[in-house]
N, C-alpha and C positions, 0 to 999 in steps of 0.2 A: 719315831719323825722320820724323814729323811735328812740327813746329812751330807754337807757336799764336801768333799775335797779337789778343790780345784788345782792339776795340773798347768803349773805356770813356764811356758820356756819364751825367756828373752835376754836381749842381750845387748841393751842400750837404756836408759834415762831414769839413776837407780831413783832418784824425787817422786816419779809417778810410779813405779814398782811399790816400793816401800809403803804410797797411798792407796796402791789398787788391793798389798796384800791387807794393811787394815779395816779396807770399806768389806773386804769379803769377807776376814775375819770375826769383824765385830757381828755378825749376829748367828754368830755361834757355828760358823762354818770352817771348810781347815782351808790352809793350800800349801803344796808344796811346788821349791821354784829351782829352776833350772837357768840361772848365769852362760850366756855364751863362755867356752873356758877361750876360746878368742879373744874376746873380751879385755875391759884393760881391769887390771888384779883389785885395781885400789875404787873401782867401783864392783866387785863386791860384795870388797872388805864395806862398804857404805851401806851397802844391803844387806847384812849381814847384821851391820853394829844396829842398823836403821830400829830393824824388829828382832832385834836379842828381847828374851826377857819374854814373849808372847808363844806360848805353848800350843797354840795352830797353826804355827810355822812351822817347816821343816825343810833341809833345802836336799836338794840329790847326791852318796856320797863323793858319787864321781860325775866331773864335770868331761860335758863332750866338744870341738871343735865344730861348727858345727857347718854346710856348705846350704847351700839350696838344692833340691833333687839328688840328696843325698842318702844314704841309710842310715846316718850320725843322726838326724832330725827324729828318728826311729829313735835310734840306739840311747838319745837323751828323753828321751818320752819315756824309755820301758825304766831309764834311772830312776827319774821320779815318781815313775806311776807306785816299783818297786815302796823309793821313803815311804813316801804317803801308808802303801800297805800297812808298809810294816810300823807308822811312828799313830797311824791313827782306824785304830780296832774299831772305833765306832764310826765310822762314815761309814752309810749306805752307796754311796757315786762317785762317782769320778768324770768330772766334769774337762775337760782340753780347753784351757786358752791360749791367749799371748796378751804381750803388754801392752796390745790395738785391742784387745777385752776385755766393755764392761758390761753390766745389766742393765737392760731395759723392763725388768719387771723387780719385783722384793721378792729378799729371800722368804717372804713367808708363801707367797702367789711360786715361788719356787721348787717348794718343800710340798707344797701343797699338789702340784702336779703332777714331779712325783709318782707321792704314797699315791695321789688316784690314778697311777698305769705303770704298772711291771712292763716296763720293756727299757728296752736299752733304743736310747736314743744314735741314731748311726745311717749317714746318705751314706746303702751300697748298692749298685749294679754293677750286672752283668760287664764287664770290661771290654768284652767282644762284644755284645749282642746290643749292647745300650749305644747314645749316643751321646755319653759326658765328654769323652777327645773331639772336642771337636777339631782343630788343628793340627797340624805337627807328627810327633814318633805315635803310634800304638800300641802295636805286637814288637817293635821296636825293644819297648820301655822293656819288653818279661827272659824271650827267647836273646836276647844278644845279654854281655856281663859288658854292664861299666865298672870301671874301676879308677874314674877322673870326673873331676867337677864341671858340667857345661860350662859352665862360666867364668870361674878366677882360671880352668885350663884348658879354652875352645880347643886347643887344637892337639893336645894329646888324644882330649873324648873323640871326638870326630877322626883321627886319626884308627883308636883302638874300629871305634865304630869301622870306618870305611874298610876295613882289614876283615875282622870277623864278615863283613859281609861279601867281601869278593874272595874270601874262602871258602864264605858257607859256614862255619865255625856257631852253629848253633846249639842250644839248651833245652831239654823239654819241660814240660811244665810238669810239677809234683801232681801225677795220678790224678790222687783225692781229691787233690785242694779244686776248686772252683774259684778263680781271682773276680776277685771284685773292690769297682772304683770308687771314690767319693769324698767329699769335703772330709778333713784332717779335722774340724769341729764336731768332738761327741761329747757325748751323756751318758755312761755302763754304770749298769748296774754291781759292786761290788764280784759276786760274784764270776761274773760275768771277768772281768779285769782279774780277777786269781785263777777262774780256769786262760785265758790268754798267758799270765804267768807261766803257768805249769803248763803246757803246749808249747815258750820258748824252750823248754826245759829238756824236754819231751823230741822235739821236733827238729834236727838237728839238719834233717838235710831240703827241714823248709825254711830254716834262718839264712842257712845257708843262701840257698833261692831267691829268697829277699834284701841278703846283703848288698847284691852286687846289680839289682834292678832299679830303674831308671829314675824319682819323684816316688821313691815307696811309701810317704807317708799319705798317698790318699788312696792305698792298694793293701797295705800288709795288714792295720788293724779290721779296719772293712772285711780284708777274707774269711778272714780268720773266724772276728766274731760271728758271719755266716755260717762258716767250715763249726761252729760250737755251742752257737744256741737256735731253739728252734725255728724257724720265720714268721709265728705269730706272735713271737716277745720281741721282736724290733719294729720300732716305728722308723721307718727308711728314709729321713729328713734328718734336715743339722736345728738342735736347738738354736746353734746359735745364728741372727740374720747378715744378711751380707748381698749387698747389690756389688752387680759387674756394670763396667759401660759395652758401651761395642766392640770397643779394643780389646776385650778382653781384663781389663785392669780389674781393680779391686775399689769402690766407689770408700774415700774419704765423709766422712762428718763431723761437723764443727758444732760448733752453742746452738744456730737457729734448726738445728734438729730433731730435738730436746724433743718434742710432739709427737715427729716425723715417726721418729724408731719406740718412741712407747706403743704406738700404737699396732706397729709389728706381731707374727706370727711369731715368737722367738723368746728365750732366757739372757742372751748377752748377744750384742750388739758389736760388728767389726767393721772399719778401720776407725777408732774414732781420733781424731790429731790428736797431738802430742802437746798443738799448743790451744786444745780446746777446755781451756782452764774452767773456763761457767759451767760447758756439757757434763765435765767428770764429774766435777763436785756435785753439780745434780742426782748427776743416777748412782751417786754414789750416798748420795740422803737418801734415795728412790732404797736402795738394795736393803738398809736396815730399817726400814719403815712396814706399815706392819700395812701400809696399802695392798688390795688386792680388787682393787675396781675398776680394773683396762678393756679399754672395748681396744677390742683387734679388730681393724679394717681391711689392712694388705694390702693398700695403694701402694706399697714401694715395691712388694712383689706384681703385681701389677708393671711398674715404673721397667722395673726389673725386663721383665717381658718383653715391655715395648721398646727399648730402647736394644735388649740386644734379638731378638726372635725378625724384632722388621727392619733393623741394621744389616745385618748380615741378609738379608737380600737386597737388601738397595732401598726400603724405605726409610729412613727417620723420616726427623720433626723438618727436615728440608734437610734441599741437598746442595754440599757444602761448593764453597763458587769454585769449587776445580773438579768439579763433576759431573756438572751443565753439561759437559761435552769431553763423548769417550775417544774420540777419532783422533791419534798426530792434524790432519788436516788432507785434503782428498789433494789438495796442492804444493803439500811439505814430502822435502826427499830424505826420508833417515837414512846414513849413510855404518854400514859395520863394519865393525873390524873384528875376525874373528880370529886368535892367535893366541895357542898356547904358555907361548913367552913371551907374561907380563910388558917388560923393559925392551922387546924389539917392537909392539903395537906402540909405546907412552915416545921411542924419540918419532917413529914415522907418523906419533901427532902431535908433535914438540915445529914440526917440520914440515907438516900439512897449517899451524894456527902459526908460524912465518910466511910460507911462503904463497895464500890464497886467502880468501877474504872467509872459506868458513870456518864456523863455526866448529870446536873439536874437544875435543873429553875423553881422559881417559875411563879408567874402569868403575863408572858412577856402581852400576850396580853389583860390583864384587868386593872393591873396595872401602871401607865407611869416610876414610880421610880426602877420597875424590875433590882436586878444589872444585868448588860448587859455586852458584853466586846465591845471592839468597832471594829461597822461592816460598818466604815465610811460613819454614817449618817444615813442609812435607818433605827437605830435602840431607833433614839431616840426622837421619838414620836408616842405612842398608833396609830396613824391612820394612817405611814410610816409604822408600822409591816402590822397590819390587811389588808394594802392593798397591800401588797409586800411580804405576809403570809408565800409563799413556800421558800423567795429570803431567808426571812429573818432568815428562822429555815435551809436551807441548808449554809447560813454560819454561822451558829452555830456548825451544824453538824463541816462546815471543820474550823477553828477557835481552837475546839476540839482535830481535829484530829479524829475522832470516828464517829463510823455507829453508834452508841446508842444512842439516847438520851429521858430525862423523862421530859416532862414540867407539867406545875397544868393550868387546866381548870376551868371557872364558870360552876356549870352545864347546865345552862341558853343558854352557846353559843353552843346551837347543831346544826343550821349548821353550824361553825367552823368548829368541830367536823366532820359532816358528808359529809364539802368538804374536810379536812384532810385524810379521810375514802376512799375518792375518788382515794389516790394519788397513783402512783404505789410504793413504801416504805411497808414493814410492818407496821400494824399501830397496834395498842392493848390501850386497853381502861381499866380503873381502875375506876372505880363505888366507891367513898367511900360512905355511907350510914351512917351519923346523926342521932342524936336526936336533936329534935328541941323543947325544953324546951320553960317554958313564959317566962323566965328569960335572951335565949335565943334570944325569936325572938324581946322580949323589944328593949335589946340588939340592936338590927341589925335594929328593924324600926330610931331607934335616931341616928346611924351611916347613914343611907341612907339619911336621911330627912324626915322621915314620922310622926314624931314621937320625942319633945322634953324634957324635963326634967320638964317641969308642965304638959304637957301631960296629962289629968285625967284615971280614972283606968275606967270609963264607957268607955271611948272611945278608949280604950284598949282591951275591951275586947270585942268591934265589927271586931278591926284591926285586933288584932293576929289573929282567922280561915283561915281571907282571909287572910294572909301573909303566915302561916301555908298550905296551898291547891294549892300556888303559888306555894312550893316549892315540896310539896309533889309531883306538878302537870310535872314541871320540871324532874323530878326521874322519871316517868313514859317515857317522853315524848323519854327516853334515850333507856327506855327499851324497847319501842313499834319502833326505828328505824333497831330492829335489826341487831345492830351491829357484826359481827364477833372477834374469839378474847376479848371479854368482864369479866373481876373477878371482883367481890368485896369483898369488902373491908365493915366490919359491928364494929358497937362500938357496938353491942349486941355478934356476935361470941364469939367465946373463940380464946386464943395467938395460939392456934393448927389450924385451920381453919385461920387465918387469915398469921399468918405462911407458909399454902398452899396458898392459893393466889398471895399472893407475887413474890413466888416462883415461881408460874407457868406465872406470869405477866416481871418480870424484868430477867426471864431464871437465877434465882441464889437458889446455893446450901441449899439445908433447913438449917443451921447450919447460914449462912449470910441473910436467911430469916425473922426464927426465931429472930435473933436483932432488925433487923428492924419491927417487929411485939410487940417486948417489947420497943418502943420508949418509954422513958421516956414521962409524961402525955399526949400522945399521944391525945386521945380524950380528955383531960381534957379542960374546957372552961374558 
């Protein structure tokens, strides 16, 4: 009879972890636990004390500090799998779960299903040919080396990526490996786990490759299982039921979802709310029961398809109120101030707000903390502002009760500028042309994480020409786009020339334009 060794990666809520482990081992199954090394030590001791004496529980011998998107998650999984394989020789299957996963079928049902089907349950699709990755990086996950955490070391992550892209520092995928991708929630047979562990020892080249890929928990086991196991022995799906919103965020289940969960085609479900105590208790009791009369209707999956597929083509249950009009408005005028030196554009914006009645905003599509009015939440993150860019701008127009609006944008935002120029509104562009001396470029390199306080002069000598060339390229790309209604403000121009450019751009009287051109310290670094 099948006996499962659960591989549990967790980092919080010791009481829930203890309860989860007790529920899963009550039916004779096993559990190996990895508790994140960055979590409080007293939480780990609480879990150890709470589960002491339970022979069906083992802990990973080496704990790892885990970070989203990092190899550390795979390393933690391997450490826990090894502990389980060594401690539980009678375990026939190894099932990957998190602290948010709970059973939606009984242990009896799960064991019967695994006995009846001699396969590995793991979602694995071709990395390049499938459409599993909906947005964001694709081949960049593999061909570049990722040493930094995208969330906690954002500047370093993107600076390292930029350097590799700029200098075309790529690498090849191991020749005999077909990279696959899929959900990290799998259930593998013992012989598959043993083959994977042997592979990690024998193929150090593959291990080195995956250690610096991005989000390897979605590719490592998926690739190795397909490499080591015949296709006829793989069920290409996760045995864990989960749903996503049309924003790509996982749906969380609560107390009133019990009946819905039991009717889904899975053995476990994710994510169960930590506050859904009644649901957690009922699902724990269910796993220990002998019930096998489950009717699988799968309406949750259909709901998933409806929300994601229809959502991505713009047909949800109903339109959001900000999506009912897709243009800024034919009678409105958007004035874009494009400048690489943000402090220069911000000084001009402050002066515009002081001397005119034109609402002017800083880099709302570049800076998270740009001061903005409350727009009902759409302004809360850069991602939302960019995704609903016209809606955001239209609501700003409405907020200020104005048909004219000035905003700042970085010169690298050519795609966004081009998109806004396609609108039915009148769109104007003023490019601020600044000089980039070495002191500014060194400061810029440090701000974006390309250099530090201890970077050598020799390194700067190689780096600065590339950065300067990149900035000039952005400027030339804007000019090559041949936008209409374009003016330029130049650091090297006279006050009279700049005043004339501002007057044409903002449609303001010459005396007001001159005041703006004479903004104190406008071009001073």
